[in-house]
N, C-alpha and C positions, 0 to 999 in steps of 0.2 A: 356303668355300674360303680366305678370308682367315684364319680361325681356324686352319686346318690349317697354313698357312704360318707363322703366328706361333708355334704349338706346335713346328713343325720348327725354327725359328730358335732357340728357347729350348733345345731339345735339342742342337743342333749347336754353338752358340756356345762352351760350355765346352771342347769338343774342339778348336776352332779357335784359341782365345785363346793357348795356348802357342806355336803356330806363328807367329802374327802378331807376338808380342813377342820371339821368339828372338834375332834379330840385335841388337835393342836391349838385350836382357839381356846378351849377350856384351860389348857396348860398355860397359854399366854395370859389369859385373864387372871389366873391364880398367881402367876408371877408378877403381873402388873399391880394387882390389888391383894397383897398378902394379908391373910387374916380375915378377909371379908367373906361373908356367907353368900352374897349374891351381888350382881351388878345389873344396872339397867342397860340393856342393849339398844332399846328404841322406845321413845315415847313421843308419838306424833299426834297432833290435833289439827284437823283440817276443817275449816268452816266453809259452807256453801251458802251464799247469800243470793237471793233471787226475789223477784216480784211475782206474786201470784194474785190475780184479781186486784191489781194495784195496791197490794199489801205486801210488806216485806216478809220474807220467809227465811228463817235461819236454821240450818241443820249442821250438825257436826259429826265427824267420824274420828274416833279416838282409838289409837292402837298402842298397847304397851307390851313390851317384851322384857322379861327378866331371865338372866342366866344364873342358875344356882351353882355355886362353886364348891360346895362341900356336901358330904352326906348328912351332916348335922343341920343343914339349911331347912330340911323338911319339918323338923320339930319346931323351928322358930319362925320360919317365913312362909310356910305353905298357906296360912290364912291370909286372905286378901279381900279387899272391899272397894267399892266406889260409892259416891254420894250423889244424890239427886233430890230435887224438890218439886213443888207444884208449878214452877215456871218452866219446867222441862217435861217433855214426854219422851221417855226412853223407848225408842222404836224397836230396838233389838240389842241383845248383848250375848256374847259367847266367850267362853274361856276354855283353854285346853293346855295340857302339858305335852311337850315333845321330848321324849326321853333321849338320853345320850345315844341310845341304839336306834333312834329314829321312829319309835312307836308313838303315835298320837293318841292321847287319852283325854277325852272330853270331860269337862266338869258337868255334872248333872244335878247337883244339889246347891241351889242358890237360895239364900234366906234374906228377905227384906224386912227391916224393922225401922221404927222411928229412932233417929239419932238424937239423943238428948244433949243439948249444949248447956253450958253454965251461964249463958247470957240471960238478961232480964226480959228480952223481947221474945215474942212467939217465934218459934223456929219449926218449920214444917219439913226440915231436911230428913230424908230417909237414907238408910245405909243398906246396900245389898252386899252380902258377904258370901264367901265360898272358900273352899280349900283346893289348892292345886294338887291333883293326885300324882303319885309316882315321882316324888321329888328325890333326886340324887345328884351327885356332882355331874355337871354337864347337861342337866335337864333345862329346858327353856319353857317358862310359863308365859302364855299369851292371853291378853284380854282385849276384846274388840267391843266398842260401844258405839251405837248410832243414836243420836239425840235430836229431837225436834224441839225448838224453843218456842214457847207460847207467847204471843203478843210481844215480839222483840222491839 
């Protein structure tokens, strides 16, 4: 019985550690970056390159995480967006806010529009925008995007 409890403790502790240190982490970030509204916790971009029917296939997985450090951050930084064009096929995307209390709030309203550039050449870039819900000090906004590149 004692061995089962120890094994269970070892398995559960990594899942609990981030929750135990979350409030301390927010205070540490506020101390480390005084006056900042938000910090980037993670921005990773992974490419998967393969051959399919003797043709190259390139897919990317992008993950972004922002920690909001003040209650004013929602008024200024809740609006977020990402860009894409005709050379890319967005396979899927999702965004959510994890509040300081640990509640996950999914973004449900995404708007895609043409992004006008000031250049003289044709630009087919589109912008998908949304608002992170429930922004307050300690909230973490997450955006995940999966992209397939056409004719790489």
